[in-house]
C-alpha positions in Angstrom: 16.8 -2.1 -17.3 14.4 0.4 -15.8 11.7 1.9 -18.0 12.1 5.4 -19.2 10.1 7.8 -17.1 7.5 9.9 -18.8 7.8 13.7 -19.1 5.6 16.2 -20.8 6.9 18.9 -23.1 3.4 20.4 -23.1 3.5 20.7 -19.3 6.9 22.5 -19.5 5.7 24.9 -22.2 2.4 25.7 -20.4 4.2 26.4 -17.2 6.3 29.0 -19.0 3.1 30.4 -20.6 1.4 30.6 -17.2 4.2 32.7 -15.9 3.6 35.1 -18.8 -0.2 35.1 -18.3 0.3 35.8 -14.6 2.6 38.7 -15.4 -0.2 40.2 -17.5 -2.9 39.7 -15.0 -2.9 37.1 -12.2 -6.7 36.8 -12.3 -7.0 36.7 -16.1 -10.4 35.2 -16.9 -12.4 35.1 -20.1 -15.2 32.9 -18.9 -16.1 29.3 -19.9 -13.2 27.8 -18.0 -10.7 30.0 -19.9 -8.7 31.4 -17.0 -5.3 31.3 -15.5 -6.7 29.6 -12.5 -8.2 26.8 -14.6 -5.0 26.4 -16.6 -3.0 26.2 -13.3 -5.4 23.5 -12.0 -5.1 21.5 -15.2 -1.3 21.7 -15.1 -1.3 20.6 -11.5 -3.5 17.6 -12.4 -1.2 16.6 -15.3 1.8 16.9 -13.0 0.2 14.7 -10.4 -0.8 12.1 -13.1 2.7 12.0 -14.4 4.1 11.4 -10.9 1.6 8.6 -10.4 2.4 7.1 -13.8 6.1 7.2 -13.0 5.6 5.6 -9.6 3.6 2.8 -11.3 6.6 2.3 -13.7 8.9 2.0 -10.7 6.5 -0.6 -9.1 6.4 -2.5 -12.4 10.2 -2.4 -12.7 10.5 -3.7 -9.1 8.0 -6.5 -9.8 9.8 -7.5 -13.0 13.1 -7.7 -11.2 11.6 -9.9 -8.5 10.2 -12.2 -11.2 13.5 -12.4 -13.0 15.3 -13.2 -9.7 12.8 -16.0 -8.9 13.0 -17.4 -12.4 16.8 -17.6 -12.2 16.6 -19.2 -8.7 14.0 -21.8 -10.0 16.1 -22.5 -13.1 19.3 -23.1 -11.0 17.4 -25.3 -8.5 15.9 -27.3 -11.3 19.3 -27.8 -13.0 20.8 -28.9 -9.7 18.0 -31.4 -9.1 18.4 -32.8 -12.6 22.2 -33.1 -11.9 21.4 -34.8 -8.7 19.2 -37.3 -10.4 21.8 -37.9 -13.0 24.5 -38.5 -10.4 22.3 -40.9 -8.4 20.5 -42.8 -11.1 22.7 -42.2 -14.2 22.0 -40.3 -17.4 20.5 -43.3 -19.2 17.9 -44.0 -16.4 14.2 -43.7 -16.5 14.4 -41.4 -13.5 16.6 -39.0 -15.5 14.0 -39.0 -18.2 11.2 -38.4 -15.6 13.2 -35.4 -14.4 12.7 -33.8 -17.8 16.1 -34.6 -19.3 16.8 -36.6 -22.4 18.3 -40.0 -21.8 21.8 -40.6 -23.2 20.6 -43.6 -25.3 17.8 -41.5 -26.8 20.1 -38.6 -27.8 21.0 -38.5 -31.5 24.3 -37.1 -32.4 24.3 -34.2 -34.9 27.1 -35.9 -36.9 24.9 -38.9 -37.5 22.0 -36.7 -38.6 24.3 -34.7 -40.9 25.8 -37.9 -42.4 22.4 -39.4 -43.0 21.1 -36.2 -44.6 24.1 -35.9 -46.9 23.8 -39.5 -48.1 20.0 -38.9 -48.7 20.8 -35.7 -50.7 23.5 -37.6 -52.7 21.0 -40.4 -53.5 18.4 -37.9 -54.6 20.9 -36.2 -56.9 21.9 -39.5 -58.6 18.3 -40.5 -59.1 17.5 -37.1 -60.7 20.4 -37.3 -63.2 19.7 -40.9 -64.2 
């Protein structure tokens, strides 16, 4: 999902004010950088910075998309390699474990864990009441 592009409500407001200032006097100047020209220069600089910022966001979005595509490709390739090792050597082999998978004989079923946990809880309950 692309990032939201930055806009500036201040820029929009000042552009409208600038039109008003220019209708009063196009060369309105009160000294000390308080002039219509200076205001116009600052708004142009802000507009350029916003454009640059939004371009960088586009670049980041593109880079993020490329990374996600590469991660997906790597994940799929790795899964296929593990499946290949499983089909060639078996799911209970040392090679399967070396490929990063859990050997079939090392895998503990959840039902067994749940059963052991319930019996331990039941034993603890009987020892507390006795």
